[in-house]
Phi, psi and omega in degrees: 000141180295150180288141178276149178201189180279126179250346177195166182206159179204164180211161177209120170242126180308148182290331185293134174234130179252125180294127176295333178295321178297319177297311182298322180295330181278332188237357184293346174295336177280315183216095185301337182291345179295339179300333178290347179252018191270013180274148173067191185239161170240149180280137177227148176290147166291167183301333185260020178244150172210188182297329181287315179294324178293323178296321177301314181298317178296319179295319180299323177293315182292329183271003180303122178080003182257139176290107185293343178293344178278348184283117184253355181199153177217124178251141179233120182249127181191152170257004183227050178292139181300328185240131176276335179222070171195145183285096182298318176300328178293326176296316178298317178302318179290320180297328181275357181059040178278164181298137179292352176278354180293136177284138180232151179204137174264134179237123186210194174095352182193155173295350176274001184302322182299310182284326177294320176294323179296316177299319178294319180291326176297336177266005182278192181094138180277145182298140171098355178224097181291346183277349183289145184239152175233136179256133170242117178246140176228137181204148175214141175226082187272136172276145180235137178295133178304139180074017175263160176297323180300329181298329181267338186257335180292161171207163179252143179176174185209158174212156178216144175234143178254129189243136178189197183242348180254135179068034183294127179260343176213113184266137178282120179271333180170168181208161175207137179235145173236123179252114183217127187278062170272117184270109176266330175198166176200163173222115179294159185299332183256014180249154183267329187239154173293147170251116184258141178270178185296134188298321184294322176302314179294319182294309187283317183269337183263280184303311190280349178248317187279318180299313179302321178302315181293318181296314181297319177296321179296315181295327174298318182292324186259358183056038179245173178215174180302330182290345181269000187251131179256345180225117178255111186247109178214116174293143179154172177305133187305314181294320179296313181296317181297316178296317179297315178300317179298320179294335180270357178094010179277139175292144182305327181292346181274345185283117180285146174301142178276005177063022179299321183288334185269323185210334185099180183279114185267025170070228180295341178278345193295320175302320180287324177299313179293325177297311179299318179298324178290317180297332181296337180238001183289148179254154176307138181090344178284150179245143182241124173261115181254130181233129173247127186245132175164108186051046184127193182217140166251128178240122179234137180244122180246150171239126182285135183254167179299341182295343181293336179292328182275348182294128180295152184301141173248156173291316169061190177291316182298316179297319179295320180294334183280334181260103184227155172225140186274128170266114186256012183233104182298321180297323179295320176301315178300318179296315178307324185264009176069029184263351176220139175282137180235137178278100183274352178088179187294333182292341178274353181272087182218159179272113182263020184299132181272129174282094188299325181292318178295316179301318181298316183292331184252021188297326179294325177283317186286309187268316183273350180057051177262122173252222183211155170237131178280117182282000175272317183238349178089001180293133173258148183206159175219128002276174177289132179229177180283342185230139178296137183278348177295118183298338179270001178244287177057025178282155180254159178056036178242017187263123172248154182300142179215126184276132181258346191300323183267004177282145170263160181211188176216155182286124179265323174203162182206159177221135170251109189252111181271359181260323179292151182280136169204147178294350179221078184300150359276162172285121183248123181209167180172189182265130178249130175263122182271153174300132181087002180106170181097137179226149180209135174277120186209168179277152172256150177220167183057036180239140172277154175304133182083002185268356179261141178217156176298133182091355182298126178291135180225160176237165180266138177219147182273121186221170173289128175278307174193173182243132170267091185297326183294325184244000175071034182243131178259131179255139180240151172202183182261142176232167178251139181228149177303143179279125179279170184300317182277349176278324185293331181252000180063030186270155172246140180267153180264000000 
């Protein structure tokens, strides 16, 4: 059987950027030294984003132009999954409208989850069918305590790689893992924030001892050396990584940026985010050493193949980093993350209980965004009903499933409602006209007040609909968002 490797990739960094200077100005009275970390911006989720919705976006990017019927498995790596006891990967699978026969798995428990999940997924696929594909998505949306170093260094983001044996753009040459319970930080099951240990301890006993051991063993297995590697990918403090790479014999030009200036550390997703960013500019024949650090090390060595030239453009990490919007309100960021209580008034006092039986029966419409096309007249509509909505047709039992998620549309009408409750006022909603026909009243997201206009091009995105705080249940649905410059052309940035 042919060897499995990466056949496609995608990335997603939320558009919102919060200035670290803004954070430092608000909290440096607690710790003046935080001002030294106040350069550039960090990526933050909108109120209706989390690790699951970001993973969906990264997967959609990776699956662009790919026959989704070939996907036989989906792995989801994260330390911030919305559900402790629900198949998070299964929700992603449904949002992507993949076959229900696809195998799904959640991988968590360490910042190494992204690379460990990648190793597991590379060994996936059912025997006898080389066309089958496996998706590995990694995403994190970590909360940071106000006035902590993590508040300035963390970032939100996701990446996804599609794995198979046909059209491989990056072939796995070998791997080696070291599992060692060196605690550099941790988060107990009942705690909201990470507890970080002293940086020197992590540097001297962690990075400088465990990483070299894994790299040396990997090079022994593959008969390679530092001179054979063009991209050194290791999340971590820039100075630590540069010193470590130098001690291992890597040239300074091979060390990939940790993207601190562009988005921040995206947790379990960051090795994959950096890998995708490297693949966006890698040339055939170049080799990428990928390292995931956390209670040990995963070391994977890839070689880029000529097939990468034929891969259609992705928005990728580079495209996401290019499309940004500035968040200028630190208090709003705190509110989005549930770090400050806000008096929303009586309109927020409502029962959000989800009718689970109804949701189950309508899951294809709600999660997969499946409407219908009338095979008698061609009219598309959402939701699917027993009768065609075309007044000149009105035939019954003529509705076939039709996916709306990848359709683009335009604003037909809109309302900005400052009285209705939303975690980010005003509530923006209206009628969206889809390409090829069909209209739907839906919410808008990623829009500033006054930023919506009739005719505005929009795309569909999977987002949080609302939260049932009383029962701890998150509801998801699709919303429309303005199309960014790099989304309209499907480009990935280098």
